[in-house]
PQR file of N, CA, C, O and H, with PARSE charges and radii, in Angstrom:
ATOM      1  N   MET A   1      38.080  81.169 -15.386 -0.4000 1.5000
ATOM      2  CA  MET A   1      37.692  80.694 -16.702 -0.0000 2.0000
ATOM      3  C   MET A   1      36.401  79.890 -16.567  0.5500 1.7000
ATOM      4  O   MET A   1      36.240  79.106 -15.631 -0.5500 1.4000
ATOM      5  N   ARG A   2      35.500  80.091 -17.498 -0.4000 1.5000
ATOM      6  CA  ARG A   2      34.227  79.384 -17.464 -0.0000 2.0000
ATOM      7  C   ARG A   2      34.406  77.952 -17.932  0.5500 1.7000
ATOM      8  O   ARG A   2      35.235  77.660 -18.794 -0.5500 1.4000
ATOM      9  H   ARG A   2      35.630  80.727 -18.258  0.4000 1.0000
ATOM     10  N   SER A   3      33.626  77.079 -17.356 -0.4000 1.5000
ATOM     11  CA  SER A   3      33.731  75.669 -17.748 -0.0000 2.0000
ATOM     12  C   SER A   3      33.035  75.447 -19.086  0.5500 1.7000
ATOM     13  O   SER A   3      32.225  76.264 -19.524 -0.5500 1.4000
ATOM     14  H   SER A   3      32.953  77.316 -16.656  0.4000 1.0000
ATOM     15  N   SER A   4      33.358  74.341 -19.718 -0.4000 1.5000
ATOM     16  CA  SER A   4      32.752  74.029 -21.015 -0.0000 2.0000
ATOM     17  C   SER A   4      31.256  73.766 -20.866  0.5500 1.7000
ATOM     18  O   SER A   4      30.487  74.006 -21.797 -0.5500 1.4000
ATOM     19  H   SER A   4      34.015  73.676 -19.362  0.4000 1.0000
ATOM     20  N   VAL A   5      30.840  73.273 -19.696 -0.4000 1.5000
ATOM     21  CA  VAL A   5      29.410  73.042 -19.464 -0.0000 2.0000
ATOM     22  C   VAL A   5      28.666  74.377 -19.448  0.5500 1.7000
ATOM     23  O   VAL A   5      27.581  74.490 -20.019 -0.5500 1.4000
ATOM     24  H   VAL A   5      31.465  73.078 -18.940  0.4000 1.0000
ATOM     25  N   ALA A   6      29.239  75.375 -18.805 -0.4000 1.5000
ATOM     26  CA  ALA A   6      28.607  76.695 -18.773 -0.0000 2.0000
ATOM     27  C   ALA A   6      28.524  77.292 -20.173  0.5500 1.7000
ATOM     28  O   ALA A   6      27.531  77.935 -20.512 -0.5500 1.4000
ATOM     29  H   ALA A   6      30.120  75.283 -18.341  0.4000 1.0000
ATOM     30  N   LEU A   7      29.551  77.086 -20.986 -0.4000 1.5000
ATOM     31  CA  LEU A   7      29.525  77.600 -22.353 -0.0000 2.0000
ATOM     32  C   LEU A   7      28.455  76.895 -23.177  0.5500 1.7000
ATOM     33  O   LEU A   7      27.741  77.539 -23.947 -0.5500 1.4000
ATOM     34  H   LEU A   7      30.358  76.564 -20.711  0.4000 1.0000
ATOM     35  N   LEU A   8      28.338  75.584 -23.024 -0.4000 1.5000
ATOM     36  CA  LEU A   8      27.310  74.837 -23.751 -0.0000 2.0000
ATOM     37  C   LEU A   8      25.909  75.243 -23.285  0.5500 1.7000
ATOM     38  O   LEU A   8      24.977  75.337 -24.084 -0.5500 1.4000
ATOM     39  H   LEU A   8      28.917  75.061 -22.399  0.4000 1.0000
ATOM     40  N   GLU A   9      25.782  75.477 -21.990 -0.4000 1.5000
ATOM     41  CA  GLU A   9      24.498  75.914 -21.467 -0.0000 2.0000
ATOM     42  C   GLU A   9      24.115  77.281 -22.039  0.5500 1.7000
ATOM     43  O   GLU A   9      22.963  77.490 -22.421 -0.5500 1.4000
ATOM     44  H   GLU A   9      26.539  75.401 -21.341  0.4000 1.0000
ATOM     45  N   GLN A  10      25.048  78.190 -22.100 -0.4000 1.5000
ATOM     46  CA  GLN A  10      24.789  79.515 -22.667 -0.0000 2.0000
ATOM     47  C   GLN A  10      24.440  79.407 -24.146  0.5500 1.7000
ATOM     48  O   GLN A  10      23.526  80.085 -24.615 -0.5500 1.4000
ATOM     49  H   GLN A  10      25.984  78.020 -21.790  0.4000 1.0000
ATOM     50  N   LEU A  11      25.150  78.571 -24.881 -0.4000 1.5000
ATOM     51  CA  LEU A  11      24.859  78.360 -26.295 -0.0000 2.0000
ATOM     52  C   LEU A  11      23.455  77.807 -26.480  0.5500 1.7000
ATOM     53  O   LEU A  11      22.726  78.245 -27.371 -0.5500 1.4000
ATOM     54  H   LEU A  11      25.893  78.020 -24.501  0.4000 1.0000
ATOM     55  N   PHE A  12      23.071  76.848 -25.647 -0.4000 1.5000
ATOM     56  CA  PHE A  12      21.736  76.260 -25.725 -0.0000 2.0000
ATOM     57  C   PHE A  12      20.662  77.327 -25.504  0.5500 1.7000
ATOM     58  O   PHE A  12      19.703  77.404 -26.272 -0.5500 1.4000
ATOM     59  H   PHE A  12      23.663  76.492 -24.924  0.4000 1.0000
ATOM     60  N   PHE A  13      20.813  78.141 -24.474 -0.4000 1.5000
ATOM     61  CA  PHE A  13      19.814  79.171 -24.207 -0.0000 2.0000
ATOM     62  C   PHE A  13      19.795  80.246 -25.291  0.5500 1.7000
ATOM     63  O   PHE A  13      18.738  80.799 -25.596 -0.5500 1.4000
ATOM     64  H   PHE A  13      21.592  78.078 -23.851  0.4000 1.0000
ATOM     65  N   ASP A  14      20.947  80.544 -25.870 -0.4000 1.5000
ATOM     66  CA  ASP A  14      20.981  81.490 -26.994 -0.0000 2.0000
ATOM     67  C   ASP A  14      20.215  80.931 -28.188  0.5500 1.7000
ATOM     68  O   ASP A  14      19.463  81.653 -28.843 -0.5500 1.4000
ATOM     69  H   ASP A  14      21.805  80.094 -25.622  0.4000 1.0000
ATOM     70  N   LEU A  15      20.406  79.648 -28.468 -0.4000 1.5000
ATOM     71  CA  LEU A  15      19.693  79.027 -29.584 -0.0000 2.0000
ATOM     72  C   LEU A  15      18.187  78.985 -29.330  0.5500 1.7000
ATOM     73  O   LEU A  15      17.399  79.226 -30.245 -0.5500 1.4000
ATOM     74  H   LEU A  15      21.017  79.061 -27.936  0.4000 1.0000
ATOM     75  N   VAL A  16      17.788  78.686 -28.113 -0.4000 1.5000
ATOM     76  CA  VAL A  16      16.362  78.679 -27.776 -0.0000 2.0000
ATOM     77  C   VAL A  16      15.775  80.076 -27.951  0.5500 1.7000
ATOM     78  O   VAL A  16      14.669  80.225 -28.471 -0.5500 1.4000
ATOM     79  H   VAL A  16      18.428  78.490 -27.370  0.4000 1.0000
ATOM     80  N   PHE A  17      16.505  81.090 -27.523 -0.4000 1.5000
ATOM     81  CA  PHE A  17      16.033  82.465 -27.660 -0.0000 2.0000
ATOM     82  C   PHE A  17      15.885  82.848 -29.133  0.5500 1.7000
ATOM     83  O   PHE A  17      14.875  83.436 -29.521 -0.5500 1.4000
ATOM     84  H   PHE A  17      17.404  80.969 -27.100  0.4000 1.0000
ATOM     85  N   VAL A  18      16.872  82.522 -29.944 -0.4000 1.5000
ATOM     86  CA  VAL A  18      16.812  82.841 -31.374 -0.0000 2.0000
ATOM     87  C   VAL A  18      15.645  82.108 -32.024  0.5500 1.7000
ATOM     88  O   VAL A  18      14.938  82.682 -32.852 -0.5500 1.4000
ATOM     89  H   VAL A  18      17.692  82.045 -29.628  0.4000 1.0000
ATOM     90  N   PHE A  19      15.437  80.851 -31.660 -0.4000 1.5000
ATOM     91  CA  PHE A  19      14.318  80.098 -32.212 -0.0000 2.0000
ATOM     92  C   PHE A  19      12.987  80.734 -31.821  0.5500 1.7000
ATOM     93  O   PHE A  19      12.092  80.860 -32.658 -0.5500 1.4000
ATOM     94  H   PHE A  19      16.012  80.384 -30.987  0.4000 1.0000
ATOM     95  N   ALA A  20      12.847  81.137 -30.558 -0.4000 1.5000
ATOM     96  CA  ALA A  20      11.599  81.749 -30.098 -0.0000 2.0000
ATOM     97  C   ALA A  20      11.330  83.067 -30.815  0.5500 1.7000
ATOM     98  O   ALA A  20      10.195  83.337 -31.210 -0.5500 1.4000
ATOM     99  H   ALA A  20      13.574  81.035 -29.878  0.4000 1.0000
ATOM    100  N   VAL A  21      12.349  83.880 -30.986 -0.4000 1.5000
ATOM    101  CA  VAL A  21      12.178  85.152 -31.678 -0.0000 2.0000
ATOM    102  C   VAL A  21      11.809  84.924 -33.138  0.5500 1.7000
ATOM    103  O   VAL A  21      10.962  85.637 -33.678 -0.5500 1.4000
ATOM    104  H   VAL A  21      13.271  83.661 -30.666  0.4000 1.0000
ATOM    105  N   SER A  22      12.432  83.941 -33.785 -0.4000 1.5000
ATOM    106  CA  SER A  22      12.106  83.677 -35.185 -0.0000 2.0000
ATOM    107  C   SER A  22      10.680  83.159 -35.332  0.5500 1.7000
ATOM    108  O   SER A  22       9.993  83.512 -36.291 -0.5500 1.4000
ATOM    109  H   SER A  22      13.120  83.363 -33.347  0.4000 1.0000
ATOM    110  N   GLN A  23      10.223  82.325 -34.393 -0.4000 1.5000
ATOM    111  CA  GLN A  23       8.838  81.846 -34.436 -0.0000 2.0000
ATOM    112  C   GLN A  23       7.856  82.994 -34.217  0.5500 1.7000
ATOM    113  O   GLN A  23       6.819  83.056 -34.878 -0.5500 1.4000
ATOM    114  H   GLN A  23      10.780  82.038 -33.614  0.4000 1.0000
ATOM    115  N   LEU A  24       8.171  83.893 -33.304 -0.4000 1.5000
ATOM    116  CA  LEU A  24       7.314  85.047 -33.070 -0.0000 2.0000
ATOM    117  C   LEU A  24       7.257  85.937 -34.309  0.5500 1.7000
ATOM    118  O   LEU A  24       6.182  86.400 -34.690 -0.5500 1.4000
ATOM    119  H   LEU A  24       9.013  83.843 -32.767  0.4000 1.0000
ATOM    120  N   ALA A  25       8.394  86.175 -34.931 -0.4000 1.5000
ATOM    121  CA  ALA A  25       8.427  86.997 -36.140 -0.0000 2.0000
ATOM    122  C   ALA A  25       7.612  86.350 -37.258  0.5500 1.7000
ATOM    123  O   ALA A  25       6.890  87.039 -37.979 -0.5500 1.4000
ATOM    124  H   ALA A  25       9.267  85.799 -34.622  0.4000 1.0000
ATOM    125  N   HIS A  26       7.722  85.054 -37.401 -0.4000 1.5000
ATOM    126  CA  HIS A  26       6.956  84.336 -38.426 -0.0000 2.0000
ATOM    127  C   HIS A  26       5.453  84.460 -38.150  0.5500 1.7000
ATOM    128  O   HIS A  26       4.670  84.713 -39.066 -0.5500 1.4000
ATOM    129  H   HIS A  26       8.308  84.495 -36.815  0.4000 1.0000
ATOM    130  N   HIS A  27       5.061  84.284 -36.906 -0.4000 1.5000
ATOM    131  CA  HIS A  27       3.650  84.388 -36.530 -0.0000 2.0000
ATOM    132  C   HIS A  27       3.120  85.796 -36.786  0.5500 1.7000
ATOM    133  O   HIS A  27       2.038  85.961 -37.349 -0.5500 1.4000
ATOM    134  H   HIS A  27       5.697  84.078 -36.162  0.4000 1.0000
ATOM    135  N   LEU A  28       3.879  86.810 -36.372 -0.4000 1.5000
ATOM    136  CA  LEU A  28       3.429  88.179 -36.580 -0.0000 2.0000
ATOM    137  C   LEU A  28       3.356  88.530 -38.059  0.5500 1.7000
ATOM    138  O   LEU A  28       2.452  89.249 -38.484 -0.5500 1.4000
ATOM    139  H   LEU A  28       4.758  86.675 -35.914  0.4000 1.0000
ATOM    140  N   HIS A  29       4.295  88.032 -38.837 -0.4000 1.5000
ATOM    141  CA  HIS A  29       4.269  88.274 -40.280 -0.0000 2.0000
ATOM    142  C   HIS A  29       3.008  87.679 -40.882  0.5500 1.7000
ATOM    143  O   HIS A  29       2.347  88.329 -41.691 -0.5500 1.4000
ATOM    144  H   HIS A  29       5.029  87.448 -38.492  0.4000 1.0000
ATOM    145  N   ASP A  30       2.666  86.460 -40.503 -0.4000 1.5000
ATOM    146  CA  ASP A  30       1.447  85.824 -41.017 -0.0000 2.0000
ATOM    147  C   ASP A  30       0.207  86.601 -40.596  0.5500 1.7000
ATOM    148  O   ASP A  30      -0.710  86.789 -41.397 -0.5500 1.4000
ATOM    149  H   ASP A  30       3.203  85.932 -39.845  0.4000 1.0000
ATOM    150  N   GLU A  31       0.171  87.052 -39.353 -0.4000 1.5000
ATOM    151  CA  GLU A  31      -1.005  87.779 -38.864 -0.0000 2.0000
ATOM    152  C   GLU A  31      -1.195  89.106 -39.584  0.5500 1.7000
ATOM    153  O   GLU A  31      -2.319  89.464 -39.934 -0.5500 1.4000
ATOM    154  H   GLU A  31       0.915  86.899 -38.703  0.4000 1.0000
ATOM    155  N   PHE A  32      -0.110  89.838 -39.808 -0.4000 1.5000
ATOM    156  CA  PHE A  32      -0.250  91.177 -40.351 -0.0000 2.0000
ATOM    157  C   PHE A  32      -0.294  91.238 -41.870  0.5500 1.7000
ATOM    158  O   PHE A  32      -0.886  92.163 -42.427 -0.5500 1.4000
ATOM    159  H   PHE A  32       0.803  89.547 -39.524  0.4000 1.0000
ATOM    160  N   PHE A  33       0.312  90.282 -42.550 -0.4000 1.5000
ATOM    161  CA  PHE A  33       0.399  90.392 -43.998 -0.0000 2.0000
ATOM    162  C   PHE A  33      -0.549  89.475 -44.749  0.5500 1.7000
ATOM    163  O   PHE A  33      -0.923  89.797 -45.877 -0.5500 1.4000
ATOM    164  H   PHE A  33       0.793  89.531 -42.098  0.4000 1.0000
ATOM    165  N   TRP A  34      -0.954  88.361 -44.185 -0.4000 1.5000
ATOM    166  CA  TRP A  34      -1.852  87.467 -44.907 -0.0000 2.0000
ATOM    167  C   TRP A  34      -3.305  87.894 -44.767  0.5500 1.7000
ATOM    168  O   TRP A  34      -4.116  87.562 -45.632 -0.5500 1.4000
ATOM    169  H   TRP A  34      -0.650  88.100 -43.268  0.4000 1.0000
ATOM    170  N   ARG A  35      -3.663  88.611 -43.722 -0.4000 1.5000
ATOM    171  CA  ARG A  35      -5.048  89.043 -43.539 -0.0000 2.0000
ATOM    172  C   ARG A  35      -5.327  90.373 -44.209  0.5500 1.7000
ATOM    173  O   ARG A  35      -6.471  90.828 -44.209 -0.5500 1.4000
ATOM    174  H   ARG A  35      -3.004  88.881 -43.019  0.4000 1.0000
ATOM    175  N   GLY A  36      -4.336  90.997 -44.768 -0.4000 1.5000
ATOM    176  CA  GLY A  36      -4.535  92.298 -45.383 -0.0000 2.0000
ATOM    177  C   GLY A  36      -4.356  93.403 -44.363  0.5500 1.7000
ATOM    178  O   GLY A  36      -3.997  93.153 -43.212 -0.5500 1.4000
ATOM    179  H   GLY A  36      -3.407  90.628 -44.767  0.4000 1.0000
ATOM    180  N   PRO A  37      -4.611  94.631 -44.798 -0.5600 1.5000
ATOM    181  CA  PRO A  37      -4.438  95.759 -43.875  0.2800 2.0000
ATOM    182  C   PRO A  37      -5.467  95.707 -42.753  0.5500 1.7000
ATOM    183  O   PRO A  37      -6.532  95.111 -42.919 -0.5500 1.4000
ATOM    184  N   PRO A  38      -5.170  96.313 -41.636 -0.5600 1.5000
ATOM    185  CA  PRO A  38      -6.122  96.340 -40.530  0.2800 2.0000
ATOM    186  C   PRO A  38      -7.434  97.013 -40.948  0.5500 1.7000
ATOM    187  O   PRO A  38      -7.481  97.750 -41.932 -0.5500 1.4000
ATOM    188  N   ARG A  39      -8.478  96.748 -40.193 -0.4000 1.5000
ATOM    189  CA  ARG A  39      -9.811  97.253 -40.512 -0.0000 2.0000
ATOM    190  C   ARG A  39      -9.828  98.783 -40.649  0.5500 1.7000
ATOM    191  O   ARG A  39     -10.455  99.314 -41.566 -0.5500 1.4000
ATOM    192  H   ARG A  39      -8.439  96.149 -39.394  0.4000 1.0000
ATOM    193  N   ALA A  40      -9.153  99.482 -39.754 -0.4000 1.5000
ATOM    194  CA  ALA A  40      -9.141 100.946 -39.810 -0.0000 2.0000
ATOM    195  C   ALA A  40      -8.493 101.427 -41.104  0.5500 1.7000
ATOM    196  O   ALA A  40      -8.946 102.413 -41.686 -0.5500 1.4000
ATOM    197  H   ALA A  40      -8.644  99.052 -39.009  0.4000 1.0000
ATOM    198  N   ALA A  41      -7.451 100.757 -41.561 -0.4000 1.5000
ATOM    199  CA  ALA A  41      -6.787 101.159 -42.807 -0.0000 2.0000
ATOM    200  C   ALA A  41      -7.697 100.896 -44.000  0.5500 1.7000
ATOM    201  O   ALA A  41      -7.757 101.711 -44.919 -0.5500 1.4000
ATOM    202  H   ALA A  41      -7.083  99.956 -41.088  0.4000 1.0000
ATOM    203  N   ARG A  42      -8.405  99.770 -43.999 -0.4000 1.5000
ATOM    204  CA  ARG A  42      -9.340  99.485 -45.094 -0.0000 2.0000
ATOM    205  C   ARG A  42     -10.459 100.514 -45.114  0.5500 1.7000
ATOM    206  O   ARG A  42     -10.855 100.993 -46.176 -0.5500 1.4000
ATOM    207  H   ARG A  42      -8.356  99.108 -43.251  0.4000 1.0000
ATOM    208  N   LYS A  43     -10.967 100.853 -43.931 -0.4000 1.5000
ATOM    209  CA  LYS A  43     -12.054 101.832 -43.839 -0.0000 2.0000
ATOM    210  C   LYS A  43     -11.592 103.179 -44.372  0.5500 1.7000
ATOM    211  O   LYS A  43     -12.327 103.839 -45.107 -0.5500 1.4000
ATOM    212  H   LYS A  43     -10.646 100.464 -43.067  0.4000 1.0000
ATOM    213  N   TRP A  44     -10.383 103.594 -44.011 -0.4000 1.5000
ATOM    214  CA  TRP A  44      -9.859 104.872 -44.443 -0.0000 2.0000
ATOM    215  C   TRP A  44      -9.608 104.872 -45.955  0.5500 1.7000
ATOM    216  O   TRP A  44      -9.922 105.842 -46.644 -0.5500 1.4000
ATOM    217  H   TRP A  44      -9.786 103.058 -43.414  0.4000 1.0000
ATOM    218  N   ARG A  45      -9.046 103.785 -46.454 -0.4000 1.5000
ATOM    219  CA  ARG A  45      -8.665 103.757 -47.870 -0.0000 2.0000
ATOM    220  C   ARG A  45      -9.867 103.614 -48.784  0.5500 1.7000
ATOM    221  O   ARG A  45      -9.945 104.284 -49.815 -0.5500 1.4000
ATOM    222  H   ARG A  45      -8.791 102.996 -45.894  0.4000 1.0000
ATOM    223  N   TYR A  46     -10.811 102.745 -48.418 -0.4000 1.5000
ATOM    224  CA  TYR A  46     -11.915 102.449 -49.315 -0.0000 2.0000
ATOM    225  C   TYR A  46     -13.223 103.134 -48.920  0.5500 1.7000
ATOM    226  O   TYR A  46     -14.230 102.991 -49.614 -0.5500 1.4000
ATOM    227  H   TYR A  46     -10.748 102.202 -47.582  0.4000 1.0000
ATOM    228  N   GLY A  47     -13.215 103.874 -47.817 -0.4000 1.5000
ATOM    229  CA  GLY A  47     -14.407 104.578 -47.397 -0.0000 2.0000
ATOM    230  C   GLY A  47     -15.521 103.648 -46.934  0.5500 1.7000
ATOM    231  O   GLY A  47     -16.698 103.961 -47.111 -0.5500 1.4000
ATOM    232  H   GLY A  47     -12.397 103.991 -47.253  0.4000 1.0000
ATOM    233  N   LEU A  48     -15.167 102.510 -46.343 -0.4000 1.5000
ATOM    234  CA  LEU A  48     -16.170 101.546 -45.897 -0.0000 2.0000
ATOM    235  C   LEU A  48     -16.857 102.051 -44.650  0.5500 1.7000
ATOM    236  O   LEU A  48     -16.246 102.735 -43.829 -0.5500 1.4000
ATOM    237  H   LEU A  48     -14.210 102.255 -46.199  0.4000 1.0000
ATOM    238  N   ARG A  49     -18.097 101.724 -44.509 -0.4000 1.5000
ATOM    239  CA  ARG A  49     -18.847 102.076 -43.305 -0.0000 2.0000
ATOM    240  C   ARG A  49     -19.065 100.826 -42.488  0.5500 1.7000
ATOM    241  O   ARG A  49     -19.417  99.775 -43.025 -0.5500 1.4000
ATOM    242  H   ARG A  49     -18.593 101.169 -45.176  0.4000 1.0000
ATOM    243  N   THR A  50     -18.851 100.940 -41.163 -0.4000 1.5000
ATOM    244  CA  THR A  50     -19.073  99.779 -40.292 -0.0000 2.0000
ATOM    245  C   THR A  50     -20.219 100.053 -39.346  0.5500 1.7000
ATOM    246  O   THR A  50     -20.564  99.198 -38.530 -0.5500 1.4000
ATOM    247  H   THR A  50     -18.565 101.794 -40.727  0.4000 1.0000
TER
END
């Protein structure tokens, strides 16, 4: 049987992992959606020349 310390340690690392993934998802969402579509998509859609 696992000790309570091992269970608390596993819970702590699970929470850290979930927090890190949520921060990464938030960062990627801001990068991809607040700046608009990528340059190649804008060029294709609007016929922009670079």
